[in-house]
MMTF fields as JSON, N, C-alpha, C and O atoms, coordinates in Angstrom:
{
  "mmtfVersion": "1.0.0",
  "mmtfProducer": "UNKNOWN",
  "numBonds": 515,
  "numAtoms": 516,
  "numGroups": 129,
  "numChains": 1,
  "numModels": 1,
  "chainsPerModel": [1],
  "groupsPerChain": [129],
  "chainIdList": ["A"],
  "bondAtomList": [4, 2, 8, 6, 12, 10, 16, 14, 20, 18, 24, 22, 28, 26, 32, 30, 36, 34, 40, 38, 44, 42, 48, 46, 52, 50, 56, 54, 60, 58, 64, 62, 68, 66, 72, 70, 76, 74, 80, 78, 84, 82, 88, 86, 92, 90, 96, 94, 100, 98, 104, 102, 108, 106, 112, 110, 116, 114, 120, 118, 124, 122, 128, 126, 132, 130, 136, 134, 140, 138, 144, 142, 148, 146, 152, 150, 156, 154, 160, 158, 164, 162, 168, 166, 172, 170, 176, 174, 180, 178, 184, 182, 188, 186, 192, 190, 196, 194, 200, 198, 204, 202, 208, 206, 212, 210, 216, 214, 220, 218, 224, 222, 228, 226, 232, 230, 236, 234, 240, 238, 244, 242, 248, 246, 252, 250, 256, 254, 260, 258, 264, 262, 268, 266, 272, 270, 276, 274, 280, 278, 284, 282, 288, 286, 292, 290, 296, 294, 300, 298, 304, 302, 308, 306, 312, 310, 316, 314, 320, 318, 324, 322, 328, 326, 332, 330, 336, 334, 340, 338, 344, 342, 348, 346, 352, 350, 356, 354, 360, 358, 364, 362, 368, 366, 372, 370, 376, 374, 380, 378, 384, 382, 388, 386, 392, 390, 396, 394, 400, 398, 404, 402, 408, 406, 412, 410, 416, 414, 420, 418, 424, 422, 428, 426, 432, 430, 436, 434, 440, 438, 444, 442, 448, 446, 452, 450, 456, 454, 460, 458, 464, 462, 468, 466, 472, 470, 476, 474, 480, 478, 484, 482, 488, 486, 492, 490, 496, 494, 500, 498, 504, 502, 508, 506, 512, 510],
  "bondOrderList": [1, 1, 1, 1, 1, 1, 1, 1, 1, 1, 1, 1, 1, 1, 1, 1, 1, 1, 1, 1, 1, 1, 1, 1, 1, 1, 1, 1, 1, 1, 1, 1, 1, 1, 1, 1, 1, 1, 1, 1, 1, 1, 1, 1, 1, 1, 1, 1, 1, 1, 1, 1, 1, 1, 1, 1, 1, 1, 1, 1, 1, 1, 1, 1, 1, 1, 1, 1, 1, 1, 1, 1, 1, 1, 1, 1, 1, 1, 1, 1, 1, 1, 1, 1, 1, 1, 1, 1, 1, 1, 1, 1, 1, 1, 1, 1, 1, 1, 1, 1, 1, 1, 1, 1, 1, 1, 1, 1, 1, 1, 1, 1, 1, 1, 1, 1, 1, 1, 1, 1, 1, 1, 1, 1, 1, 1, 1, 1],
  "groupList": [{"groupName": "MET", "atomNameList": ["N", "CA", "C", "O"], "elementList": ["N", "C", "C", "O"], "formalChargeList": [0, 0, 0, 0], "bondAtomList": [1, 0, 2, 1, 3, 2], "bondOrderList": [1, 1, 2], "singleLetterCode": "M", "chemCompType": "L-PEPTIDE LINKING"}, {"groupName": "GLU", "atomNameList": ["N", "CA", "C", "O"], "elementList": ["N", "C", "C", "O"], "formalChargeList": [0, 0, 0, 0], "bondAtomList": [1, 0, 2, 1, 3, 2], "bondOrderList": [1, 1, 2], "singleLetterCode": "E", "chemCompType": "L-PEPTIDE LINKING"}, {"groupName": "LYS", "atomNameList": ["N", "CA", "C", "O"], "elementList": ["N", "C", "C", "O"], "formalChargeList": [0, 0, 0, 0], "bondAtomList": [1, 0, 2, 1, 3, 2], "bondOrderList": [1, 1, 2], "singleLetterCode": "K", "chemCompType": "L-PEPTIDE LINKING"}, {"groupName": "ARG", "atomNameList": ["N", "CA", "C", "O"], "elementList": ["N", "C", "C", "O"], "formalChargeList": [0, 0, 0, 0], "bondAtomList": [1, 0, 2, 1, 3, 2], "bondOrderList": [1, 1, 2], "singleLetterCode": "R", "chemCompType": "L-PEPTIDE LINKING"}, {"groupName": "TYR", "atomNameList": ["N", "CA", "C", "O"], "elementList": ["N", "C", "C", "O"], "formalChargeList": [0, 0, 0, 0], "bondAtomList": [1, 0, 2, 1, 3, 2], "bondOrderList": [1, 1, 2], "singleLetterCode": "Y", "chemCompType": "L-PEPTIDE LINKING"}, {"groupName": "ALA", "atomNameList": ["N", "CA", "C", "O"], "elementList": ["N", "C", "C", "O"], "formalChargeList": [0, 0, 0, 0], "bondAtomList": [1, 0, 2, 1, 3, 2], "bondOrderList": [1, 1, 2], "singleLetterCode": "A", "chemCompType": "L-PEPTIDE LINKING"}, {"groupName": "ASP", "atomNameList": ["N", "CA", "C", "O"], "elementList": ["N", "C", "C", "O"], "formalChargeList": [0, 0, 0, 0], "bondAtomList": [1, 0, 2, 1, 3, 2], "bondOrderList": [1, 1, 2], "singleLetterCode": "D", "chemCompType": "L-PEPTIDE LINKING"}, {"groupName": "GLN", "atomNameList": ["N", "CA", "C", "O"], "elementList": ["N", "C", "C", "O"], "formalChargeList": [0, 0, 0, 0], "bondAtomList": [1, 0, 2, 1, 3, 2], "bondOrderList": [1, 1, 2], "singleLetterCode": "Q", "chemCompType": "L-PEPTIDE LINKING"}, {"groupName": "VAL", "atomNameList": ["N", "CA", "C", "O"], "elementList": ["N", "C", "C", "O"], "formalChargeList": [0, 0, 0, 0], "bondAtomList": [1, 0, 2, 1, 3, 2], "bondOrderList": [1, 1, 2], "singleLetterCode": "V", "chemCompType": "L-PEPTIDE LINKING"}, {"groupName": "SER", "atomNameList": ["N", "CA", "C", "O"], "elementList": ["N", "C", "C", "O"], "formalChargeList": [0, 0, 0, 0], "bondAtomList": [1, 0, 2, 1, 3, 2], "bondOrderList": [1, 1, 2], "singleLetterCode": "S", "chemCompType": "L-PEPTIDE LINKING"}, {"groupName": "CYS", "atomNameList": ["N", "CA", "C", "O"], "elementList": ["N", "C", "C", "O"], "formalChargeList": [0, 0, 0, 0], "bondAtomList": [1, 0, 2, 1, 3, 2], "bondOrderList": [1, 1, 2], "singleLetterCode": "C", "chemCompType": "L-PEPTIDE LINKING"}, {"groupName": "LEU", "atomNameList": ["N", "CA", "C", "O"], "elementList": ["N", "C", "C", "O"], "formalChargeList": [0, 0, 0, 0], "bondAtomList": [1, 0, 2, 1, 3, 2], "bondOrderList": [1, 1, 2], "singleLetterCode": "L", "chemCompType": "L-PEPTIDE LINKING"}, {"groupName": "THR", "atomNameList": ["N", "CA", "C", "O"], "elementList": ["N", "C", "C", "O"], "formalChargeList": [0, 0, 0, 0], "bondAtomList": [1, 0, 2, 1, 3, 2], "bondOrderList": [1, 1, 2], "singleLetterCode": "T", "chemCompType": "L-PEPTIDE LINKING"}, {"groupName": "GLY", "atomNameList": ["N", "CA", "C", "O"], "elementList": ["N", "C", "C", "O"], "formalChargeList": [0, 0, 0, 0], "bondAtomList": [1, 0, 2, 1, 3, 2], "bondOrderList": [1, 1, 2], "singleLetterCode": "G", "chemCompType": "PEPTIDE LINKING"}, {"groupName": "PHE", "atomNameList": ["N", "CA", "C", "O"], "elementList": ["N", "C", "C", "O"], "formalChargeList": [0, 0, 0, 0], "bondAtomList": [1, 0, 2, 1, 3, 2], "bondOrderList": [1, 1, 2], "singleLetterCode": "F", "chemCompType": "L-PEPTIDE LINKING"}, {"groupName": "TRP", "atomNameList": ["N", "CA", "C", "O"], "elementList": ["N", "C", "C", "O"], "formalChargeList": [0, 0, 0, 0], "bondAtomList": [1, 0, 2, 1, 3, 2], "bondOrderList": [1, 1, 2], "singleLetterCode": "W", "chemCompType": "L-PEPTIDE LINKING"}, {"groupName": "ASN", "atomNameList": ["N", "CA", "C", "O"], "elementList": ["N", "C", "C", "O"], "formalChargeList": [0, 0, 0, 0], "bondAtomList": [1, 0, 2, 1, 3, 2], "bondOrderList": [1, 1, 2], "singleLetterCode": "N", "chemCompType": "L-PEPTIDE LINKING"}, {"groupName": "ILE", "atomNameList": ["N", "CA", "C", "O"], "elementList": ["N", "C", "C", "O"], "formalChargeList": [0, 0, 0, 0], "bondAtomList": [1, 0, 2, 1, 3, 2], "bondOrderList": [1, 1, 2], "singleLetterCode": "I", "chemCompType": "L-PEPTIDE LINKING"}, {"groupName": "PRO", "atomNameList": ["N", "CA", "C", "O"], "elementList": ["N", "C", "C", "O"], "formalChargeList": [0, 0, 0, 0], "bondAtomList": [1, 0, 2, 1, 3, 2], "bondOrderList": [1, 1, 2], "singleLetterCode": "P", "chemCompType": "L-PEPTIDE LINKING"}, {"groupName": "HIS", "atomNameList": ["N", "CA", "C", "O"], "elementList": ["N", "C", "C", "O"], "formalChargeList": [0, 0, 0, 0], "bondAtomList": [1, 0, 2, 1, 3, 2], "bondOrderList": [1, 1, 2], "singleLetterCode": "H", "chemCompType": "L-PEPTIDE LINKING"}],
  "groupTypeList": [0, 1, 2, 3, 3, 3, 4, 3, 2, 3, 5, 6, 7, 8, 8, 9, 5, 8, 10, 11, 1, 11, 6, 12, 1, 13, 14, 1, 4, 3, 2, 15, 13, 13, 5, 7, 4, 10, 2, 3, 13, 6, 15, 11, 8, 16, 16, 5, 13, 1, 12, 4, 12, 8, 6, 13, 1, 8, 14, 9, 3, 12, 4, 3, 2, 8, 3, 1, 13, 7, 14, 8, 2, 17, 12, 18, 8, 15, 5, 1, 0, 0, 5, 9, 5, 13, 9, 8, 5, 12, 2, 1, 13, 3, 9, 19, 4, 1, 5, 13, 6, 4, 11, 8, 10, 16, 9, 7, 6, 13, 12, 6, 9, 4, 10, 17, 9, 5, 1, 2, 14, 19, 5, 0, 4, 1, 18, 6, 1],
  "groupIdList": [1, 2, 3, 4, 5, 6, 7, 8, 9, 10, 11, 12, 13, 14, 15, 16, 17, 18, 19, 20, 21, 22, 23, 24, 25, 26, 27, 28, 29, 30, 31, 32, 33, 34, 35, 36, 37, 38, 39, 40, 41, 42, 43, 44, 45, 46, 47, 48, 49, 50, 51, 52, 53, 54, 55, 56, 57, 58, 59, 60, 61, 62, 63, 64, 65, 66, 67, 68, 69, 70, 71, 72, 73, 74, 75, 76, 77, 78, 79, 80, 81, 82, 83, 84, 85, 86, 87, 88, 89, 90, 91, 92, 93, 94, 95, 96, 97, 98, 99, 100, 101, 102, 103, 104, 105, 106, 107, 108, 109, 110, 111, 112, 113, 114, 115, 116, 117, 118, 119, 120, 121, 122, 123, 124, 125, 126, 127, 128, 129],
  "secStructList": [7, 7, 7, 7, 3, 3, 3, 3, 3, 7, 1, 1, 7, 7, 7, 7, 3, 3, 3, 7, 7, 1, 1, 7, 7, 7, 3, 3, 3, 3, 3, 6, 6, 3, 3, 3, 3, 3, 7, 6, 6, 7, 3, 3, 3, 7, 5, 6, 6, 5, 7, 7, 3, 3, 7, 2, 2, 2, 2, 2, 2, 2, 3, 3, 3, 3, 3, 6, 6, 3, 3, 3, 3, 7, 1, 7, 3, 3, 3, 3, 3, 7, 1, 1, 7, 7, 7, 3, 3, 3, 6, 6, 3, 3, 3, 7, 7, 7, 6, 6, 7, 3, 3, 3, 3, 1, 1, 6, 6, 1, 7, 1, 3, 3, 3, 3, 7, 2, 2, 2, 2, 2, 2, 2, 3, 3, 3, 7, 7],
  "xCoordList": [83.378, 82.645, 81.658, 82.012, 80.125, 79.083, 79.034, 79.816, 78.604, 78.715, 77.195, 76.287, 77.432, 76.332, 75.333, 75.466, 74.229, 73.115, 71.914, 72.299, 70.527, 69.283, 68.516, 68.151, 68.059, 67.325, 65.951, 65.863, 65.125, 64.195, 64.007, 64.224, 63.504, 63.217, 61.494, 60.634, 61.479, 61.027, 59.557, 59.787, 58.338, 56.941, 56.614, 56.147, 56.849, 56.511, 57.668, 58.098, 58.203, 60.076, 59.671, 60.008, 58.524, 57.918, 59.177, 59.748, 59.261, 60.154, 59.194, 58.025, 59.446, 58.633, 59.691, 60.901, 59.125, 60.03, 59.528, 58.308, 60.005, 60.053, 60.829, 62.026, 60.357, 60.917, 61.285, 60.365, 62.727, 63.585, 63.459, 64.506, 62.1, 61.369, 61.58, 60.704, 63.122, 62.911, 63.707, 64.351, 63.89, 64.904, 66.161, 66.647, 66.903, 68.34, 69.367, 68.866, 70.633, 71.897, 71.889, 72.696, 71.014, 71.525, 72.064, 71.811, 72.79, 73.775, 74.355, 74.07, 75.25, 76.26, 75.971, 75.805, 75.815, 76.446, 77.308, 77.86, 77.383, 78.337, 77.21, 76.214, 77.473, 77.28, 78.08, 79.215, 78.202, 78.382, 79.994, 80.473, 80.958, 82.147, 82.85, 84.003, 81.638, 82.379, 81.246, 80.466, 81.58, 80.921, 79.612, 79.875, 78.396, 77.322, 76.79, 76.671, 76.297, 75.359, 73.888, 73.339, 73.495, 71.992, 71.964, 72.66, 70.873, 70.262, 68.713, 68.461, 68.154, 66.76, 66.507, 67.113, 65.251, 64.739, 65.225, 64.651, 65.991, 66.337, 65.647, 64.755, 65.532, 64.31, 65.094, 65.71, 64.82, 65.256, 64.19, 62.963, 64.863, 64.233, 64.623, 65.735, 63.222, 63.488, 63.276, 62.212, 64.252, 63.986, 64.555, 65.75, 63.382, 63.737, 64.654, 65.418, 64.38, 64.98, 66.504, 67.438, 66.946, 68.034, 67.597, 66.731, 68.129, 68.084, 68.811, 69.5, 68.774, 69.749, 68.943, 67.764, 69.162, 68.31, 68.869, 70.095, 68.595, 68.66, 68.451, 67.56, 69.182, 69.485, 67.26, 66.578, 66.889, 65.899, 65.227, 64.099, 66.312, 66.031, 65.646, 64.548, 66.507, 66.568, 65.294, 64.288, 65.493, 64.162, 62.822, 62.11, 62.578, 61.747, 61.128, 59.916, 62.337, 62.751, 62.782, 61.984, 62.998, 62.962, 61.3, 60.645, 61.306, 60.173, 59.031, 58.948, 57.789, 56.139, 55.388, 55.697, 54.569, 54.059, 52.978, 52.119, 52.925, 51.799, 50.97, 49.867, 51.077, 50.277, 51.252, 52.453, 50.258, 51.277, 52.043, 51.842, 53.449, 54.696, 55.591, 56.625, 54.791, 55.421, 55.54, 54.493, 56.813, 57.026, 57.729, 58.379, 57.55, 58.265, 58.908, 58.867, 59.699, 60.918, 60.607, 60.731, 60.18, 59.623, 60.433, 60.087, 61.503, 62.66, 63.599, 63.952, 64.03, 65.421, 66.574, 66.74, 67.28, 68.693, 69.762, 69.258, 71.181, 71.865, 73.0, 73.922, 73.021, 74.266, 75.119, 74.654, 76.252, 77.244, 77.674, 77.715, 78.246, 78.954, 80.595, 81.395, 80.701, 82.112, 83.464, 83.595, 84.167, 85.0, 85.781, 85.826, 86.203, 87.409, 87.122, 86.396, 86.963, 86.837, 87.365, 88.413, 86.036, 86.614, 85.638, 85.491, 85.302, 84.225, 84.003, 84.578, 82.614, 82.217, 81.337, 80.347, 81.904, 81.391, 80.117, 79.993, 78.953, 77.27, 77.213, 77.772, 76.404, 75.38, 75.862, 76.368, 75.427, 75.54, 77.04, 77.564, 77.421, 79.04, 80.513, 80.863, 80.81, 81.868, 80.934, 80.802, 80.511, 80.276, 81.421, 82.048, 81.841, 82.918, 82.188, 81.186, 82.673, 81.681, 82.723, 83.822, 82.431, 83.318, 82.972, 81.913, 84.355, 84.061, 82.87, 82.705, 82.22, 80.763, 79.43, 78.4, 79.658, 78.884, 78.679, 79.562, 77.228, 76.732, 77.213, 77.443, 77.339, 77.756, 76.318, 76.137, 75.609, 74.041, 73.886, 74.147, 73.329, 73.356, 72.179, 71.392, 71.891, 70.446, 70.178, 69.155, 71.335, 71.656, 72.218, 73.048, 72.068, 72.508, 73.986, 74.8, 74.492, 75.692, 76.766, 77.822, 76.346, 77.171, 76.855, 76.942, 76.426, 76.163, 75.218, 74.415, 75.346, 74.415, 74.207, 73.045, 75.466, 75.923, 75.917, 76.68, 75.195, 75.723, 76.053, 76.16, 76.285, 76.505, 75.845, 75.677, 75.462, 74.838, 74.946, 75.0, 74.981, 75.551, 74.62, 73.604, 75.531, 74.731, 73.071, 71.986, 73.45, 72.333, 71.002, 69.841, 71.336, 70.306, 69.729, 68.55, 70.559, 70.136, 69.557, 68.405, 69.754, 68.903, 67.896, 66.973, 67.592, 66.022, 65.369, 64.201, 65.454, 65.223, 64.936, 63.753, 65.729, 65.922, 65.795, 66.055, 65.104, 65.011, 65.524, 65.585, 65.901, 66.304, 64.954, 63.897, 65.351, 64.547, 64.955, 65.122, 65.056, 65.111, 64.639, 64.732],
  "yCoordList": [48.673, 48.729, 47.272, 46.095, 47.963, 46.97, 45.616, 45.674, 44.686, 43.059, 43.297, 44.099, 41.996, 42.303, 41.799, 40.675, 42.401, 42.18, 42.336, 42.867, 41.774, 41.43, 42.363, 43.182, 42.548, 44.341, 43.706, 42.643, 44.714, 44.495, 46.062, 47.102, 45.823, 47.189, 47.85, 47.152, 49.032, 49.747, 49.196, 48.714, 49.278, 49.026, 49.896, 49.475, 51.272, 52.382, 52.71, 53.843, 51.561, 51.864, 50.626, 49.445, 51.719, 50.806, 51.115, 52.187, 50.316, 50.498, 50.585, 50.33, 50.867, 51.111, 49.45, 49.544, 48.584, 48.043, 47.388, 47.256, 46.925, 46.186, 45.167, 45.35, 44.263, 42.808, 42.834, 43.06, 42.59, 43.411, 42.143, 41.548, 41.587, 40.386, 41.083, 41.42, 41.161, 41.507, 40.689, 40.106, 40.375, 39.514, 40.087, 40.397, 40.267, 40.587, 39.93, 39.205, 40.093, 39.564, 40.463, 40.189, 41.583, 42.118, 43.909, 44.48, 44.602, 45.271, 45.745, 45.094, 46.917, 47.385, 48.361, 49.093, 48.781, 50.386, 50.28, 49.329, 51.895, 51.863, 52.496, 53.08, 52.322, 52.234, 52.261, 52.188, 52.336, 51.907, 52.22, 52.033, 52.558, 52.85, 51.583, 51.192, 51.212, 49.932, 49.66, 50.481, 48.184, 48.334, 47.323, 46.274, 47.649, 46.611, 46.0, 46.706, 44.255, 43.665, 43.662, 43.593, 43.759, 43.08, 42.397, 42.583, 41.3, 40.554, 39.822, 39.379, 39.736, 39.186, 38.303, 37.326, 39.093, 38.385, 39.138, 38.717, 39.947, 41.015, 41.746, 41.77, 42.811, 44.325, 45.311, 45.509, 45.901, 47.566, 48.091, 47.995, 48.543, 48.875, 50.457, 50.934, 51.351, 52.672, 53.183, 53.572, 53.045, 53.199, 54.461, 54.731, 55.468, 56.599, 57.573, 58.459, 57.186, 58.623, 57.544, 58.146, 56.092, 55.872, 54.701, 53.869, 54.722, 53.836, 52.38, 52.519, 50.869, 50.335, 48.941, 49.222, 47.934, 46.215, 45.291, 45.356, 44.667, 43.249, 41.975, 41.961, 40.97, 39.637, 38.771, 38.649, 38.527, 37.976, 37.293, 37.46, 36.348, 34.978, 36.106, 36.231, 36.561, 37.612, 38.307, 38.063, 39.3, 39.867, 39.104, 39.591, 38.144, 37.063, 36.785, 36.771, 36.447, 35.683, 37.063, 36.861, 37.7, 38.905, 40.219, 40.887, 39.974, 41.236, 40.892, 39.849, 41.281, 41.034, 42.234, 43.409, 41.559, 43.121, 43.952, 43.252, 44.902, 45.892, 46.076, 45.9, 46.575, 47.12, 47.126, 46.858, 47.578, 47.32, 48.251, 49.419, 47.223, 48.129, 48.71, 49.349, 48.253, 48.412, 47.698, 47.178, 47.373, 46.299, 46.501, 47.509, 45.566, 46.041, 44.909, 44.097, 44.85, 43.712, 42.974, 43.602, 41.648, 40.71, 40.402, 40.401, 40.135, 39.326, 39.767, 40.85, 39.621, 40.36, 40.025, 39.28, 41.104, 41.269, 41.27, 41.323, 41.225, 41.381, 42.147, 41.87, 43.173, 44.21, 44.811, 44.953, 45.051, 46.014, 46.622, 46.474, 47.788, 49.072, 48.651, 48.01, 49.118, 49.143, 50.078, 51.281, 49.457, 50.309, 51.161, 52.391, 50.613, 51.333, 51.376, 50.404, 51.574, 51.53, 50.182, 49.547, 50.155, 48.586, 48.221, 48.783, 47.499, 46.934, 45.713, 45.253, 45.098, 43.651, 43.08, 43.601, 42.025, 41.919, 41.339, 40.377, 41.874, 41.094, 40.851, 41.393, 39.947, 39.536, 40.231, 39.658, 41.772, 42.449, 42.978, 43.178, 43.089, 43.648, 43.779, 42.985, 44.698, 44.851, 46.554, 47.495, 46.589, 47.531, 47.961, 47.078, 49.423, 50.436, 50.878, 51.58, 50.467, 51.438, 52.662, 52.963, 53.183, 53.851, 53.836, 53.775, 53.921, 53.726, 54.675, 55.882, 53.84, 54.364, 53.838, 53.977, 53.035, 52.644, 51.0, 50.199, 50.699, 49.405, 48.289, 48.669, 47.163, 46.283, 45.112, 44.398, 45.284, 44.128, 42.958, 43.082, 41.744, 40.85, 40.126, 39.956, 39.598, 38.945, 37.586, 37.002, 37.403, 35.816, 35.831, 36.73, 35.212, 35.17, 34.767, 35.214, 33.679, 33.426, 34.318, 33.851, 35.693, 36.681, 36.87, 37.998, 35.795, 36.046, 37.098, 37.825, 37.164, 38.094, 39.068, 39.253, 40.39, 41.026, 42.216, 42.108, 43.806, 44.675, 46.071, 45.789, 47.355, 48.246, 49.475, 49.95, 49.952, 51.095, 52.398, 52.176, 53.587, 54.863, 54.228, 53.533, 54.852, 54.89, 55.609, 55.265, 56.494, 57.586, 57.021, 57.305, 56.284, 55.469, 54.437, 54.126, 54.096, 52.568, 52.861, 52.469, 53.598, 54.151, 54.603, 53.954, 54.93, 55.85, 54.617, 54.758, 53.227, 52.522, 51.38, 51.038, 50.693, 49.628, 49.932, 51.089, 48.683, 49.223, 47.609, 46.679, 47.57, 46.256, 45.402, 45.751, 44.055, 43.028, 41.962, 40.776, 42.198, 41.255, 41.366, 40.464],
  "zCoordList": [62.061, 61.536, 61.432, 61.359, 61.463, 61.554, 60.901, 59.952, 60.95, 60.837, 60.169, 60.384, 59.097, 58.181, 58.76, 59.245, 58.854, 59.643, 58.085, 57.044, 58.258, 58.075, 57.618, 58.462, 56.291, 56.551, 55.486, 54.873, 55.586, 54.465, 53.997, 54.619, 52.613, 52.03, 52.817, 53.353, 52.659, 53.425, 52.467, 51.358, 52.863, 52.167, 51.144, 50.086, 51.393, 50.147, 49.522, 49.307, 49.211, 48.194, 47.247, 47.172, 46.362, 44.904, 43.321, 43.114, 42.767, 41.516, 40.424, 40.713, 39.339, 38.051, 36.993, 36.783, 36.679, 36.249, 35.047, 35.135, 33.95, 32.636, 32.116, 31.895, 31.928, 31.669, 30.108, 29.322, 29.556, 28.436, 27.562, 27.303, 27.001, 26.317, 24.726, 23.929, 24.59, 22.91, 22.646, 23.518, 20.874, 20.463, 20.251, 19.164, 21.919, 21.473, 22.508, 23.367, 22.515, 22.895, 24.12, 25.009, 24.287, 25.247, 25.014, 23.954, 26.127, 25.861, 27.054, 28.059, 27.222, 27.901, 28.195, 27.22, 29.043, 30.024, 30.923, 31.475, 31.047, 32.423, 33.409, 32.983, 34.641, 35.789, 36.916, 36.446, 38.43, 39.419, 39.171, 40.29, 38.384, 37.856, 36.934, 36.751, 36.511, 35.803, 34.12, 33.639, 33.571, 32.287, 32.77, 33.359, 32.527, 33.32, 32.149, 31.148, 32.091, 30.96, 31.427, 32.526, 30.213, 30.65, 29.571, 28.573, 29.798, 28.161, 28.289, 29.41, 27.733, 27.078, 28.398, 28.836, 28.924, 30.052, 31.55, 32.554, 31.681, 32.61, 32.789, 31.941, 33.924, 33.802, 34.397, 35.445, 33.247, 33.222, 34.651, 34.638, 35.601, 36.438, 36.719, 36.491, 37.388, 37.589, 39.747, 40.229, 40.345, 41.556, 41.881, 41.767, 42.42, 42.686, 41.746, 42.128, 40.489, 39.176, 39.266, 38.736, 39.82, 39.447, 38.301, 38.571, 37.301, 36.392, 35.918, 34.907, 36.529, 36.245, 35.707, 35.488, 35.514, 35.129, 36.026, 35.937, 36.645, 37.45, 36.622, 35.772, 36.816, 36.597, 36.286, 37.303, 35.455, 35.266, 36.347, 36.81, 36.709, 37.549, 39.058, 39.6, 39.306, 41.004, 40.958, 41.625, 39.988, 39.747, 40.212, 41.091, 39.714, 40.027, 40.909, 41.121, 41.707, 43.157, 43.871, 44.786, 43.94, 45.245, 45.142, 45.942, 43.793, 43.559, 43.575, 42.925, 44.081, 43.895, 42.538, 42.337, 41.962, 41.201, 42.074, 42.61, 42.221, 43.015, 42.44, 42.958, 40.919, 39.583, 38.683, 38.653, 37.808, 36.531, 36.094, 35.762, 36.159, 36.214, 37.221, 37.027, 38.797, 39.579, 40.539, 40.924, 41.314, 42.199, 43.636, 43.913, 44.399, 45.592, 45.505, 44.582, 46.801, 46.771, 47.873, 48.924, 47.994, 48.724, 49.705, 50.887, 49.314, 50.194, 51.059, 50.591, 51.759, 52.941, 51.786, 50.819, 52.554, 52.414, 53.432, 54.553, 53.461, 54.141, 54.089, 53.322, 54.903, 54.141, 55.55, 56.681, 55.16, 56.135, 55.366, 54.144, 56.364, 55.965, 55.624, 56.306, 54.638, 54.171, 54.737, 54.511, 55.31, 55.908, 54.734, 54.764, 54.017, 52.765, 51.766, 51.974, 50.767, 49.491, 48.433, 48.318, 47.772, 47.082, 45.682, 44.597, 46.046, 43.938, 44.671, 45.658, 43.664, 43.957, 42.692, 42.179, 42.391, 40.735, 40.873, 41.631, 40.123, 40.755, 38.933, 37.979, 39.071, 38.141, 36.48, 35.515, 36.683, 35.679, 35.148, 34.052, 36.536, 35.993, 37.511, 38.384, 37.262, 38.33, 38.924, 38.141, 40.097, 41.149, 41.99, 42.575, 42.152, 42.705, 43.964, 43.824, 45.409, 45.997, 47.196, 46.73, 48.37, 48.883, 50.101, 50.726, 50.389, 52.483, 52.786, 52.606, 53.232, 53.955, 53.648, 54.307, 52.235, 51.747, 51.912, 52.216, 51.62, 51.894, 50.802, 49.654, 51.091, 50.476, 50.856, 51.842, 49.807, 50.444, 49.149, 47.952, 49.955, 49.872, 49.612, 50.542, 48.316, 48.084, 48.977, 49.332, 49.134, 50.056, 51.282, 51.411, 52.134, 53.873, 53.731, 54.54, 52.422, 52.37, 51.539, 51.113, 51.363, 50.736, 49.517, 49.033, 48.786, 47.643, 46.696, 47.282, 45.09, 44.863, 45.37, 45.732, 45.69, 45.878, 45.216, 44.255, 45.289, 45.144, 45.649, 46.842, 45.587, 46.75, 46.372, 45.25, 47.637, 47.702, 48.618, 49.828, 48.244, 48.939, 50.452, 50.451, 51.843, 53.091, 53.085, 53.556, 52.474, 52.534, 51.63, 51.926, 50.629, 49.616, 50.628, 50.796, 51.101, 52.142, 52.747, 52.565, 53.732, 55.226, 54.216, 54.708, 53.658, 53.176, 52.607, 52.97, 51.77, 51.55, 52.532, 52.514, 53.398, 54.275, 55.019, 55.35, 56.046, 57.65, 58.022, 57.218, 59.611, 60.283, 60.473, 60.999, 59.827, 59.705, 61.249, 60.966, 62.246, 63.218, 64.209, 65.042]
}
């Protein structure tokens, strides 16, 4: 399997998002094989038809507004294809992946991780080296 490499989101990969600025303690939902949690200030994201939440601080640091309700990821990620199935703890909960899926990290040190299928990863990201 390949080692962790640096990637950038393709420029045409715009997401729709809204900040959860409600008087709420958040909510729980099921995705990626486990319970996920969001809280006030997190973002509800629609990425090419897939809906999920992103931690508010992470979203503010990694996305830029391109027009009302539309955002593009501006920071690089580090990713590697996984040799076997497993799971990763994310800011929202535990996410499960299969062999051949990618483990993607918002930080070079491997923290702030999430998983994504190889097909989706290659459609959304390109090498940044």
